[in-house]
N, C-alpha and C positions, 0 to 999 in steps of 0.2 A: 538395533540401533531408532528407529521409532518411536520405541517403549522410551529408550534413554532420554531423547528428543520430550516426548511427553512428560516424564518426570523433572526436567528441568524447567520446561515452558509456564509449568502449573508451578513452581518452588516459588518462594517470596522474593528469594535474590533476582529471580528476572520478572517476577512480573513488577517487582521495582522498576528495573528497566524499562520496560514496558510503559509504565504508568510515567515516568522522567522521560521520558521520549514522545510521550502523546503532547505533553505541554508547553503551549505555544511559546515560542522563540528557542525551543530547544532545537541545537543542531545535530540530533542523532531523530530520523524517523525509526519509526516500530520494525520495519522492515530490516534496519540495519542491525537490529535487536535480533531477531528471528536469526540473520545470517550469521552472525555472531555465534548464537547457540548451535546452529548446525556445523560449525565450524570444530566448535569445541566437542561435539560429538565424533565429526569424523577423525579429529586427532585422538579421542580416548580409545576408538576402536582401530587406530594404528590405519586409516584408509587418507590418503592423501589426499588434501584439501583442494587440488586440481578437479575432484570427484565430485564438487557440491550439485553439481548441474545435473549429474546423471544418478544422486542422491534423489535429487527434489523432484525430478521425472519417475523414478521408480515407484515415488510416493503416490505422486497422484496417478501415476498408471495404475494402480491395484488401489485406488480408489480411497488410500489410508491418509491423504492428505493433513495435515494439521494447520495449512494455512485455513482451509474451510471451517474444521472442526474448532478450534478457538481464535475465528476473528473477531478482532476488538473493535470493529467499527461500530459506529452509536450512530443513532436517525438523527439527521438535523431538526432545527424546527421551523424548515419554509415548508408550507404547506402549498398543496395545488390551489390555484387560482388568487396568489398571493402575491404581489411586487415582487418584481424579479432585484436581486441586490446587484449591484453594477459590479465587475469585476473584471480585472486587464485578460485581454485575450490575446496571445500571441499567435500570429498568422505563419507558416512556412511557405517562399514560394521556391520554384524549382531550379532558381539557382543559389538557394542557400540564403535567403536576404529575407531578413525578419521584421512582421511590422507590428506593432502595439497598440491595441484600438480598446474604446469601452465595448463591453455589452449592450450598456445601452443605445448607446450612439448606434449601431447595427440595425438594432431593432427597427421593424417598420409598426409605423404607429396602427395602420389599417388590416396588422396579420398578428395572429397569438405567437407567443415568444415558445417555443420548446426546446428545454435544455434536456440534452442526452450527455448525462456523465457517467465514468465508470473509472476503474484503477488498472493501470497496464502494470503492477505488480503484482 
């Protein structure tokens, strides 16, 4: 199944779908394309779509995850020491209230700004 997923991911049609998903303004994210491909594979092998999470876990457990192998992320243009771009931050409180604030509004002038970012997907 992983070999078939690999074939599909590297095919022109799926690569085009990934490319479209990466464009600004797209309603689709790359992870949605990857999910669609994985569901196609499960259907092709007559495996219930509800097994998607187990399929992903098995690939990760055995060190053969395609998420890492074909990561399409690219390095941005922000450099160490460069001024930080202003972005909106959403903070959540224990009671579920959300607060929107500017990154630069909470930066303290006498302290360096450290940004640690990652992806949960």
